[in-house]
N, C-alpha and C positions, 0 to 999 in steps of 0.2 A: 367514547364507545369502547376503547380498549385500555382504559385507565388502570384496571386491576392487573391486566397482563403487563403493562408498563411498570407498575410498582413491583410486581413479582420479579421481572427481569432486573430492575434496578437493585433489588435486594440481593439477588444471586451475584450480580456483578460486584457489589460492595463486599460480600462475603469472600469471594475468591480473591479480591485484592487484599483484604485483611489477612487472609491465610497465607498467600504466596508472595505478595508485594510485586515489584517490577518483574516482568517476565520477558527478558531479552531473548531474541531468537536462539533456539538451540539450548536453552538453559534448563536446569532441573526444575525451576519454578514453572517454566512454560509447559514442561511435560506433565507436571503434577496438575496444573490447571486444565490441560487437555483431558487428563484422566477424570477429573471432577466433572467436566462437561459431558464426558462419555457416560459416567454414572447417572448424571441428571437426565440424560436422554433415554436411558435404557427402558424406563417404564412406558415410554411413549413411542417406541420404534419397533419395527419388526426385526431389524438387525442393527447392531452398533459395532463400530470398528475404530481402533486406533492404529495408526500406521506411522512408523518411524522412517526418517530419511536423513541423508547426509546434508549438512549445511555448513557454510564457512562464514560465520556472522560478520567478521571484520572486513571481509572483502568488499562489501557493497559501498562503503564510504572510504575505502582504502585509497581510492584514486586521488583524494585530496592531498594526503601526505606524500604519495608517490609523485604527484605533480610538483610539490614544493621541493622534494629532494632533487628531482630532475632540473628544476629551475637553478638551484645552487650549483649543480654539476655543470650546467650549461654556461653560467656566468664564468666559471673558472676556465672552461674550454674555449670560450668564444675568441679570445685574442689569438689563440694558436691554431684552432681547427673549427671554424664556424660551421662546417657541415656536421661535425659531431654534436654541436649545440643544437642545430636545427633538427637533427634526427632524434636526439633525446627529448626535446620539447614536443616533437610530433608524436612520439610514443605516448607521452602523457596525455596529449589531446585525444589520441585514438582510444585510450582507456576511458577517458571521460565520455566520449561519444558512445562507444559500444557497451560499456559496463554501467553507465548511469542513464544516458538518454534511452538506450534500448534494452538494458538489463540482461545483456548476453551472458555475463558471468565468466568471461574468459580468464580472469585472474583469480578465480576462486581457489584453484589448486595450490596457490602460493600462500594460503592462510590456514590458520588452525581449523581443524575439522571438529564439528559438534553434531549432536543428534537432535533433530527437530521432531515434533510429534503432531500429526494431524488427527482430527477426530471427525467421524462422519457416521450418519445413521440414516436408515431408509424407512419410509412408511408407504406401504402399497395401497393402491386404490381398491375400490370394491369390485371393479371389473378388470379386464385385460389392460395392460399398460400400453397406452398409445402415445404418451408424452411424459416428460419428467421435468421437474423444476428443482434446481439447486438453490437453496437459501443459505447465504454464507456471510461470515465475518472472519476476523482473525483474532486470536487470543494473545499473541505476543505483543509486547510493548516496545516502543521506540527508545533509542538512545536519546538522552537529553541534548537538545541543540542549544549550545551555549549562546549562540547569537540571538536566540529567542528569549533568553533569560537576562543577559547583560545588555542593556540599552537596545531593546528590540526595534526601536525606531530607526536604528542605524543598520538594520539587517541588510537592506538592499545595497546601501553604499559600501558596506564591508565586503559583501559577496561579489558585487559586480566590479568594484575597483580591483580586488585581488585577481579575479579571473581576467579582467581587462589587461592588467599588467602582464599576466602570463602570455596571453595571445598576442599582445603587442611585441613581446620579446620573441615569440615564435616567428612573427612576420619579419622582424628585424634580423634575426639569425638567418632566415632563408635568403633575405636580400643580400646580406653580407657574404653568404656562401656563393651566391651567383655573381655578384659584382666583384668580389675579391679585392677590397681596398687594402691599403697598407696596415701594418701592425698598429700604428698609432691610432688609426680610426677604429679598428676593432677593439682595442683596449679602451678607448673612450666610451664606446657604446656599452662595453661590459661594465664599466664603472657606473654609467647611467642606470643600467638595469639592476645593478647591485643595490643602488639606492632605491629603486622602485620596488625592490623586494619587501620594503617596509609595508607596502600595500597588500602584498600576498601573504606575508608571514602569519597574520592573525588567523588565517584559515586552518592552520595546524591544529588549533583548538576549537574548530567548528562544532564538533560533537564530543560530548563527555563519554567516559566509559560506563557511566551509570545510566540506568533505565528509568523511564517515567512510570508512574502507577498504571498508565495505559487504560484508563476508564473509557473516555470517549473515543480514543484511538488505541484499541478498537474493541475492547471486551464488550462494550455496549452492543455492538452489532452481533456478536456471537450469542449473547443471551436473548436478544430480540429474535434471532433466527430460531432459537430453541423454543420460544413461545409460539412461533408459528407451527413447529412440529407438534407441540402439545395440543394446540387448538385443533389441528386437523385429526389428531388421534381421538380427541373427545368427540368430534363430529362423526367420525367413523363408528365409534362405539355407540353413538346415539342413532345409528342407522342413516346418517346423512353425510357419509364420507365422499371423497372425491371419486368421480366415476371412472376416470381413465388416466389420471395423472399421479405418477410416483413423486413423492416429496423426498428430497435428499437434504438433510441438515448437514452442513459442513462448517467446521471451524479450523482454519489453517494456522500453522505456525510459520514464522520466518517471512511474513509479508514485509516486515521492516528490514529484511536483509535482501530485498530485491524480488519479492513474490516467490521465493523459493519453495514454500510449502505448497502453494496452489499449483506451481509448475510440477512438482513431484507427484502430487495427487492426480493431476490431469494425465501425466505421462503413464502412471500406473494403470489408469482406467483404459487407455488405448482407444480402440474403435468403439468399445462398449459405451463410451461417454456420449456418443451421438447415434447409437443404434436406433433410437427413436428420437423424434424432435425434442431438443433439450433447451431449456432456458436457465438463466442464472440471474437471481435477484441478490446482488451483493450489496452490503452496507459498510460504510466506512466513515469515520469522523462524525459520530452521532452526538452532536452537541445541542443544536437549536433547530426546532422545526421551521422557524421563519427563514432560516438560511439554507433550506433544502434545495437541492438541484439533482438532476439525473444525468449521467454521463452518456454522451454519444460517441466519444472517442476517449481512449485511455493511453497510458504509458507515454506521457509527454506528447500526446497527439498522434503517435505512430500506429496505434491499433484501433481499428474501427469496432465499436460496439453496435448493438442492435437499436437503431433509432426508434423503430416501431415499439419495442418493449419500453424504452425510455419514455416515449410519449404516452404510452398507456399508464405508466407510473405517475407521470406528471398530471394526467387527467384525474387519477385517483386522489392525488394530493390536493388538487383544486377542489374536488368534492368535499374534502376535509377543511377547506378554507385556506389552503396554503398555495400561493402562486410559486411553483417550483419550475425554474427554466430547465430546458434540455440543452446541454452545452458540452463542448469538449473539455477535458481536464486542462487546467492552466499549464502552459509550458514551463518546464523546470520544476514542477511540483511532484514529478515522479509518476507513480501508477498505482492501480489497485488490483486485487486478485482477479477481478473480472477480465482483465487483459489476458491472463493465462488461459482462462476457459474459452474466451472468444477466439484465441489463436487455434483452438481445437474444433471450432465450428459451432460452439454453443452461442445461443442468442442471449447476450449478456448486457446488463447495465449495472451501474452502481449508484446507490443513493449516497450523496455527500450532504451532510447537514452542518455545513460550515462554509463561510466565505474564504476565498484564497488570498485576497489582497493583504499586503503587509499591514495596512492601516486597520483592517476590519477582522483579520483572522482571530479565531478564539485564542485568548491568552493562555489557555491550557495546552494547546497543541504542541507536542514534543517538549513539554516543560514539566517540572515537578508538580505543577498545578493541575495536571490531568488526573484528578481525583473524581470519585463518584459525584461530588457536588457540582462538577462542571457539566454533567450530563443532564439535560433537561428531560423531565418526564414527558413533555410535549413532543420531543424528538423521538423518544422511544415509542410513544403511542402512535405517532405518524408512521414510523418505520413498520410497525406491526400492522397497522391498518392497511397501508399500501400493499404489504405482503399478502394479506388475506385477499384483498381485492384483485391483485394481479393473478393469484393462483386460481381464483374463480373464473377469470376471463380465459386463462389458459385451458382449464378443464372444460370449458364450454366451447372450445375451438375457435374463439374469437381472434386469436393471434396466430393461427395456423398459416 
């Protein structure tokens, strides 16, 4: 039904990647891609904006190397001052919890500052605005995850053995600090965990400094959102526009740096973001229609999304012949931009068109293989179809 729109979106995605290559958060290439998306949206919107914000790209995965440095320091300190070891390891664990599990960004200020660029455009309905829908993706691309490139079948073993060694050391250091055994015992434990560092050390190179082409994750979502904007503009021009629903097309930067672009955009909108009932149809990892699912919880399960909206999307996917479950995001897989909008009271869900298991995950995800060839036209077509159907239901008041 939307094959032409899918092909158009795929062509624009391919062209942007050809012109700018990888678009790491806060990079010049990312800003140029945002400008091109803004130019592409201009003929189809009533207003188009780009908006810059501060981002600290290396902070998001910085906890990995920080934890490894603290591990080494703690090994050296353990025979002499186990409380210092316990405290240092606890700091690393706290950074992991707050800056990765919950994306708080407490360590951002200690890293290099860069400039990210969001783009957004609005299309007004034919009558007074009673509702609004944000259709969104992100145009930045991820850093290459070396563990997904080199022996990806060992990903889980490498990650969990390294983290396991760290937390076992933390528990041991706390125990030694409390029990206070003699120097020989403390030194023996330090030697044991020095040897166990072999399990944790590979995490130092978990992520490359280089970026992926970022097709399925996630330029595909931004160009699909643009097709929705174009379609509703054509309908309005033909006298069949939305009655009372404002469309906001948004493409965020720095999703791969901890959702910083969506956070900055939502913060800048303030209370206006929910001055009328507002929904968000976000898309991420648009690879394969058959692997589609809609999120009910985000950000490692810590943020509730709108299950009613997710189920409406799943119903629309089923009408297209795709059985898409409604489920929470898998723990330890991070989050999507919908989480930042949901935190502000927006009724949000995210379409994910990829499975999360290590065995079945798209081989393109966070690797150099994330090229346009990895994005199925069926996934784009489904994303666009669900977006049109969801918008119609919202405009008819069926999700009020």
